[in-house]
N, CA, C and O atoms as a GROMACS GRO file, in nm:
protein
  348
    1MET      N    1   0.084  -0.118   0.000
    1MET     CA    2   0.000   0.000   0.000
    1MET      C    3   0.088   0.124   0.000
    1MET      O    4   0.181   0.134   0.080
    2ASN      N    5   0.061   0.214  -0.086
    2ASN     CA    6   0.133   0.339  -0.100
    2ASN      C    7   0.084   0.438   0.006
    2ASN      O    8  -0.036   0.453   0.025
    3ASN      N    9   0.176   0.506   0.074
    3ASN     CA   10   0.138   0.602   0.178
    3ASN      C   11   0.062   0.723   0.126
    3ASN      O   12   0.005   0.798   0.205
    4GLU      N   13   0.060   0.744  -0.004
    4GLU     CA   14  -0.007   0.860  -0.062
    4GLU      C   15  -0.139   0.824  -0.130
    4GLU      O   16  -0.205   0.912  -0.184
    5ASP      N   17  -0.178   0.696  -0.130
    5ASP     CA   18  -0.290   0.656  -0.215
    5ASP      C   19  -0.428   0.679  -0.157
    5ASP      O   20  -0.528   0.662  -0.228
    6GLY      N   21  -0.439   0.717  -0.030
    6GLY     CA   22  -0.570   0.746   0.027
    6GLY      C   23  -0.654   0.624   0.056
    6GLY      O   24  -0.775   0.635   0.073
    7THR      N   25  -0.592   0.507   0.062
    7THR     CA   26  -0.665   0.384   0.088
    7THR      C   27  -0.692   0.369   0.237
    7THR      O   28  -0.599   0.359   0.318
    8ILE      N   29  -0.820   0.368   0.274
    8ILE     CA   30  -0.860   0.345   0.413
    8ILE      C   31  -0.957   0.228   0.411
    8ILE      O   32  -1.065   0.237   0.351
    9LYS      N   33  -0.920   0.119   0.476
    9LYS     CA   34  -1.000  -0.003   0.472
    9LYS      C   35  -1.074  -0.028   0.602
    9LYS      O   36  -1.025   0.004   0.711
   10LEU      N   37  -1.193  -0.084   0.590
   10LEU     CA   38  -1.268  -0.130   0.706
   10LEU      C   39  -1.198  -0.254   0.758
   10LEU      O   40  -1.176  -0.349   0.684
   11THR      N   41  -1.162  -0.254   0.887
   11THR     CA   42  -1.089  -0.367   0.943
   11THR      C   43  -1.168  -0.448   1.044
   11THR      O   44  -1.134  -0.563   1.071
   12ASN      N   45  -1.276  -0.390   1.100
   12ASN     CA   46  -1.349  -0.461   1.204
   12ASN      C   47  -1.486  -0.396   1.225
   12ASN      O   48  -1.501  -0.275   1.211
   13VAL      N   49  -1.585  -0.478   1.259
   13VAL     CA   50  -1.717  -0.430   1.297
   13VAL      C   51  -1.756  -0.501   1.426
   13VAL      O   52  -1.756  -0.624   1.433
   14ASN      N   53  -1.790  -0.423   1.529
   14ASN     CA   54  -1.832  -0.476   1.659
   14ASN      C   55  -1.968  -0.420   1.696
   14ASN      O   56  -1.996  -0.303   1.670
   15TYR      N   57  -2.050  -0.502   1.756
   15TYR     CA   58  -2.182  -0.460   1.801
   15TYR      C   59  -2.181  -0.444   1.952
   15TYR      O   60  -2.136  -0.533   2.023
   16ALA      N   61  -2.230  -0.330   2.001
   16ALA     CA   62  -2.247  -0.306   2.144
   16ALA      C   63  -2.392  -0.338   2.177
   16ALA      O   64  -2.484  -0.272   2.129
   17ILE      N   65  -2.411  -0.440   2.259
   17ILE     CA   66  -2.546  -0.486   2.293
   17ILE      C   67  -2.564  -0.478   2.444
   17ILE      O   68  -2.484  -0.531   2.521
   18THR      N   69  -2.671  -0.411   2.486
   18THR     CA   70  -2.705  -0.397   2.627
   18THR      C   71  -2.846  -0.450   2.648
   18THR      O   72  -2.940  -0.402   2.585
   19ASP      N   73  -2.860  -0.547   2.735
   19ASP     CA   74  -2.990  -0.607   2.765
   19ASP      C   75  -3.062  -0.652   2.638
   19ASP      O   76  -3.183  -0.635   2.625
   20GLY      N   77  -2.987  -0.710   2.544
   20GLY     CA   78  -3.046  -0.763   2.422
   20GLY      C   79  -3.077  -0.660   2.315
   20GLY      O   80  -3.135  -0.693   2.211
   21VAL      N   81  -3.040  -0.533   2.339
   21VAL     CA   82  -3.067  -0.426   2.243
   21VAL      C   83  -2.934  -0.373   2.190
   21VAL      O   84  -2.844  -0.342   2.267
   22THR      N   85  -2.923  -0.362   2.057
   22THR     CA   86  -2.802  -0.306   1.996
   22THR      C   87  -2.802  -0.155   2.020
   22THR      O   88  -2.891  -0.084   1.974
   23THR      N   89  -2.701  -0.107   2.092
   23THR     CA   90  -2.692   0.035   2.126
   23THR      C   91  -2.594   0.111   2.038
   23THR      O   92  -2.602   0.233   2.028
   24ALA      N   93  -2.502   0.039   1.975
   24ALA     CA   94  -2.405   0.102   1.885
   24ALA      C   95  -2.340  -0.007   1.800
   24ALA      O   96  -2.332  -0.123   1.840
   25ILE      N   97  -2.293   0.034   1.684
   25ILE     CA   98  -2.212  -0.054   1.600
   25ILE      C   99  -2.083   0.021   1.574
   25ILE      O  100  -2.084   0.131   1.518
   26ASN      N  101  -1.970  -0.038   1.615
   26ASN     CA  102  -1.841   0.027   1.602
   26ASN      C  103  -1.768  -0.028   1.480
   26ASN      O  104  -1.745  -0.148   1.469
   27ALA      N  105  -1.732   0.061   1.389
   27ALA     CA  106  -1.659   0.025   1.268
   27ALA      C  107  -1.517   0.080   1.278
   27ALA      O  108  -1.498   0.200   1.294
   28SER      N  109  -1.418  -0.009   1.267
   28SER     CA  110  -1.278   0.033   1.274
   28SER      C  111  -1.219   0.040   1.134
   28SER      O  112  -1.247  -0.044   1.049
   29PHE      N  113  -1.136   0.142   1.114
   29PHE     CA  114  -1.072   0.166   0.985
   29PHE      C  115  -0.922   0.183   1.005
   29PHE      O  116  -0.877   0.229   1.110
   30ALA      N  117  -0.846   0.145   0.903
   30ALA     CA  118  -0.701   0.166   0.902
   30ALA      C  119  -0.657   0.193   0.760
   30ALA      O  120  -0.712   0.138   0.665
   31GLY      N  121  -0.556   0.279   0.746
   31GLY     CA  122  -0.504   0.307   0.613
   31GLY      C  123  -0.425   0.436   0.612
   31GLY      O  124  -0.370   0.478   0.713
   32TYR      N  125  -0.420   0.497   0.494
   32TYR     CA  126  -0.340   0.618   0.474
   32TYR      C  127  -0.422   0.725   0.403
   32TYR      O  128  -0.506   0.695   0.318
   33PHE      N  129  -0.395   0.850   0.438
   33PHE     CA  130  -0.455   0.964   0.370
   33PHE      C  131  -0.353   1.077   0.372
   33PHE      O  132  -0.306   1.116   0.478
   34ASN      N  133  -0.320   1.128   0.255
   34ASN     CA  134  -0.221   1.236   0.242
   34ASN      C  135  -0.090   1.204   0.314
   34ASN      O  136  -0.030   1.290   0.378
   35GLY      N  137  -0.046   1.079   0.302
   35GLY     CA  138   0.081   1.039   0.359
   35GLY      C  139   0.079   1.016   0.509
   35GLY      O  140   0.184   0.991   0.568
   36GLN      N  141  -0.037   1.023   0.572
   36GLN     CA  142  -0.046   1.000   0.715
   36GLN      C  143  -0.126   0.874   0.744
   36GLN      O  144  -0.223   0.843   0.676
   37SER      N  145  -0.083   0.803   0.845
   37SER     CA  146  -0.153   0.682   0.887
   37SER      C  147  -0.283   0.720   0.958
   37SER      O  148  -0.286   0.809   1.042
   38ILE      N  149  -0.390   0.649   0.922
   38ILE     CA  150  -0.521   0.672   0.985
   38ILE      C  151  -0.564   0.542   1.052
   38ILE      O  152  -0.568   0.437   0.989
   39ASN      N  153  -0.596   0.550   1.180
   39ASN     CA  154  -0.656   0.440   1.255
   39ASN      C  155  -0.769   0.501   1.336
   39ASN      O  156  -0.746   0.588   1.419
   40SER      N  157  -0.892   0.455   1.311
   40SER     CA  158  -1.006   0.517   1.378
   40SER      C  159  -1.118   0.416   1.396
   40SER      O  160  -1.134   0.324   1.317
   41THR      N  161  -1.194   0.436   1.502
   41THR     CA  162  -1.316   0.360   1.525
   41THR      C  163  -1.431   0.458   1.530
   41THR      O  164  -1.430   0.553   1.608
   42VAL      N  165  -1.532   0.434   1.447
   42VAL     CA  166  -1.649   0.520   1.439
   42VAL      C  167  -1.767   0.444   1.496
   42VAL      O  168  -1.792   0.330   1.459
   43SER      N  169  -1.840   0.506   1.588
   43SER     CA  170  -1.959   0.446   1.646
   43SER      C  171  -2.083   0.491   1.570
   43SER      O  172  -2.111   0.610   1.561
   44VAL      N  173  -2.156   0.395   1.516
   44VAL     CA  174  -2.283   0.423   1.451
   44VAL      C  175  -2.390   0.403   1.557
   44VAL      O  176  -2.401   0.295   1.615
   45THR      N  177  -2.470   0.508   1.583
   45THR     CA  178  -2.572   0.502   1.686
   45THR      C  179  -2.706   0.543   1.628
   45THR      O  180  -2.714   0.588   1.514
   46GLY      N  181  -2.811   0.529   1.708
   46GLY     CA  182  -2.943   0.573   1.666
   46GLY      C  183  -3.042   0.458   1.664
   46GLY      O  184  -3.016   0.352   1.719
   47ASP      N  185  -3.154   0.481   1.600
   47ASP     CA  186  -3.260   0.381   1.592
   47ASP      C  187  -3.238   0.289   1.472
   47ASP      O  188  -3.175   0.329   1.374
   48GLY      N  189  -3.289   0.169   1.480
   48GLY     CA  190  -3.288   0.077   1.367
   48GLY      C  191  -3.155   0.012   1.338
   48GLY      O  192  -3.131  -0.032   1.226
   49LEU      N  193  -3.067   0.005   1.438
   49LEU     CA  194  -2.935  -0.053   1.415
   49LEU      C  195  -2.942  -0.199   1.372
   49LEU      O  196  -2.861  -0.243   1.290
   50ASP      N  197  -3.037  -0.274   1.426
   50ASP     CA  198  -3.047  -0.416   1.390
   50ASP      C  199  -3.092  -0.436   1.246
   50ASP      O  200  -3.075  -0.546   1.192
   51ASP      N  201  -3.148  -0.334   1.184
   51ASP     CA  202  -3.195  -0.345   1.046
   51ASP      C  203  -3.088  -0.310   0.943
   51ASP      O  204  -3.110  -0.330   0.823
   52LEU      N  205  -2.974  -0.258   0.987
   52LEU     CA  206  -2.869  -0.216   0.895
   52LEU      C  207  -2.786  -0.335   0.848
   52LEU      O  208  -2.754  -0.424   0.926
   53THR      N  209  -2.753  -0.335   0.720
   53THR     CA  210  -2.660  -0.436   0.668
   53THR      C  211  -2.518  -0.390   0.699
   53THR      O  212  -2.496  -0.275   0.735
   54ARG      N  213  -2.422  -0.480   0.685
   54ARG     CA  214  -2.282  -0.445   0.707
   54ARG      C  215  -2.239  -0.333   0.612
   54ARG      O  216  -2.165  -0.243   0.652
   55LYS      N  217  -2.286  -0.338   0.490
   55LYS     CA  218  -2.252  -0.235   0.392
   55LYS      C  219  -2.309  -0.100   0.434
   55LYS      O  220  -2.241   0.002   0.420
   56GLN      N  221  -2.431  -0.097   0.485
   56GLN     CA  222  -2.491   0.029   0.531
   56GLN      C  223  -2.415   0.085   0.651
   56GLN      O  224  -2.394   0.206   0.661
   57VAL      N  225  -2.374  -0.003   0.742
   57VAL     CA  226  -2.294   0.041   0.857
   57VAL      C  227  -2.164   0.104   0.808
   57VAL      O  228  -2.125   0.212   0.855
   58GLU      N  229  -2.098   0.037   0.714
   58GLU     CA  230  -1.972   0.090   0.661
   58GLU      C  231  -1.994   0.226   0.593
   58GLU      O  232  -1.914   0.317   0.614
   59GLU      N  233  -2.099   0.239   0.514
   59GLU     CA  234  -2.126   0.366   0.446
   59GLU      C  235  -2.149   0.479   0.545
   59GLU      O  236  -2.094   0.588   0.528
   60LYS      N  237  -2.229   0.456   0.648
   60LYS     CA  238  -2.257   0.560   0.748
   60LYS      C  239  -2.130   0.597   0.826
   60LYS      O  240  -2.105   0.714   0.853
   61ALA      N  241  -2.052   0.496   0.861
   61ALA     CA  242  -1.929   0.521   0.935
   61ALA      C  243  -1.828   0.596   0.848
   61ALA      O  244  -1.761   0.687   0.896
   62ARG      N  245  -1.818   0.559   0.720
   62ARG     CA  246  -1.725   0.629   0.629
   62ARG      C  247  -1.764   0.776   0.610
   62ARG      O  248  -1.677   0.862   0.600
   63GLU      N  249  -1.894   0.804   0.605
   63GLU     CA  250  -1.939   0.943   0.593
   63GLU      C  251  -1.886   1.026   0.709
   63GLU      O  252  -1.834   1.136   0.689
   64SER      N  253  -1.898   0.973   0.831
   64SER     CA  254  -1.848   1.045   0.948
   64SER      C  255  -1.697   1.055   0.947
   64SER      O  256  -1.640   1.159   0.978
   65LEU      N  257  -1.630   0.946   0.910
   65LEU     CA  258  -1.485   0.946   0.904
   65LEU      C  259  -1.434   1.051   0.806
   65LEU      O  260  -1.339   1.123   0.836
   66LYS      N  261  -1.497   1.060   0.690
   66LYS     CA  262  -1.457   1.161   0.590
   66LYS      C  263  -1.473   1.302   0.645
   66LYS      O  264  -1.387   1.387   0.622
   67THR      N  265  -1.581   1.326   0.718
   67THR     CA  266  -1.604   1.459   0.776
   67THR      C  267  -1.495   1.492   0.877
   67THR      O  268  -1.442   1.603   0.877
   68TYR      N  269  -1.461   1.397   0.963
   68TYR     CA  270  -1.359   1.423   1.064
   68TYR      C  271  -1.222   1.443   1.002
   68TYR      O  272  -1.144   1.526   1.050
   69ILE      N  273  -1.190   1.369   0.896
   69ILE     CA  274  -1.062   1.387   0.827
   69ILE      C  275  -1.059   1.525   0.761
   69ILE      O  276  -0.960   1.598   0.772
   70ALA      N  277  -1.167   1.560   0.691
   70ALA     CA  278  -1.174   1.689   0.621
   70ALA      C  279  -1.164   1.807   0.717
   70ALA      O  280  -1.103   1.909   0.684
   71ASN      N  281  -1.224   1.794   0.834
   71ASN     CA  282  -1.223   1.902   0.933
   71ASN      C  283  -1.096   1.904   1.017
   71ASN      O  284  -1.073   1.999   1.092
   72GLY      N  285  -1.014   1.801   1.004
   72GLY     CA  286  -0.892   1.794   1.084
   72GLY      C  287  -0.918   1.767   1.230
   72GLY      O  288  -0.834   1.798   1.314
   73THR      N  289  -1.034   1.708   1.261
   73THR     CA  290  -1.070   1.683   1.401
   73THR      C  291  -1.066   1.536   1.437
   73THR      O  292  -1.122   1.496   1.539
   74LEU      N  293  -1.001   1.454   1.356
   74LEU     CA  294  -1.001   1.310   1.378
   74LEU      C  295  -0.945   1.273   1.514
   74LEU      O  296  -0.994   1.178   1.576
   75ASN      N  297  -0.844   1.343   1.563
   75ASN     CA  298  -0.780   1.307   1.689
   75ASN      C  299  -0.844   1.374   1.811
   75ASN      O  300  -0.798   1.350   1.923
   76THR      N  301  -0.946   1.456   1.793
   76THR     CA  302  -1.002   1.530   1.906
   76THR      C  303  -1.126   1.466   1.966
   76THR      O  304  -1.162   1.497   2.079
   77ALA      N  305  -1.193   1.378   1.892
   77ALA     CA  306  -1.315   1.316   1.944
   77ALA      C  307  -1.341   1.187   1.867
   77ALA      O  308  -1.295   1.170   1.754
   78GLN      N  309  -1.414   1.098   1.930
   78GLN     CA  310  -1.450   0.975   1.860
   78GLN      C  311  -1.566   1.006   1.766
   78GLN      O  312  -1.671   1.053   1.810
   79PRO      N  313  -1.547   0.980   1.636
   79PRO     CA  314  -1.655   1.006   1.541
   79PRO      C  315  -1.778   0.920   1.569
   79PRO      O  316  -1.766   0.804   1.605
   80VAL      N  317  -1.895   0.979   1.552
   80VAL     CA  318  -2.021   0.909   1.571
   80VAL      C  319  -2.111   0.936   1.452
   80VAL      O  320  -2.129   1.051   1.412
   81ALA      N  321  -2.166   0.830   1.395
   81ALA     CA  322  -2.263   0.844   1.286
   81ALA      C  323  -2.399   0.803   1.340
   81ALA      O  324  -2.419   0.688   1.377
   82ASP      N  325  -2.493   0.896   1.346
   82ASP     CA  326  -2.626   0.870   1.399
   82ASP      C  327  -2.717   0.824   1.286
   82ASP      O  328  -2.734   0.895   1.187
   83THR      N  329  -2.774   0.706   1.300
   83THR     CA  330  -2.858   0.652   1.194
   83THR      C  331  -2.989   0.727   1.181
   83THR      O  332  -3.048   0.729   1.073
   84THR      N  333  -3.036   0.788   1.288
   84THR     CA  334  -3.163   0.858   1.281
   84THR      C  335  -3.149   0.991   1.207
   84THR      O  336  -3.243   1.034   1.141
   85ALA      N  337  -3.034   1.055   1.216
   85ALA     CA  338  -3.013   1.184   1.152
   85ALA      C  339  -2.989   1.168   1.001
   85ALA      O  340  -3.014   1.261   0.924
   86ALA      N  341  -2.942   1.053   0.961
   86ALA     CA  342  -2.905   1.032   0.820
   86ALA      C  343  -3.024   0.990   0.733
   86ALA      O  344  -3.011   0.986   0.610
   87GLU      N  345  -3.135   0.960   0.792
   87GLU     CA  346  -3.248   0.910   0.714
   87GLU      C  347  -3.340   1.019   0.667
   87GLU      O  348  -3.439   0.992   0.599
   0.00000   0.00000   0.00000
C-alpha cells in the first residue's frame, strides 16, 4: 500500500449490545490519507441498528470518518454516525 494513495480499509465491525438491544455498532478503519496513517473507530448510533446491513454500517461510518478527516478533528473526538439523523 502506498502512503499517498488514500486507501482506508474497514478492518473490524463490533456490536455493542445492552440487555439484548443493539446500542451502537463500532466500525474500525485503518489506512493512509495524504501520507499519514489513519486508525479510527467510528460508532454508529441511533434507531434501527439491527436493520442495517454491514454495507450500510460501513457507508454511514465512512461518511463520518470523511467529515472528521476533512475538518482535521479526527484526533479530538471519537466520530459518531447517527442513523436517525441520516435518514
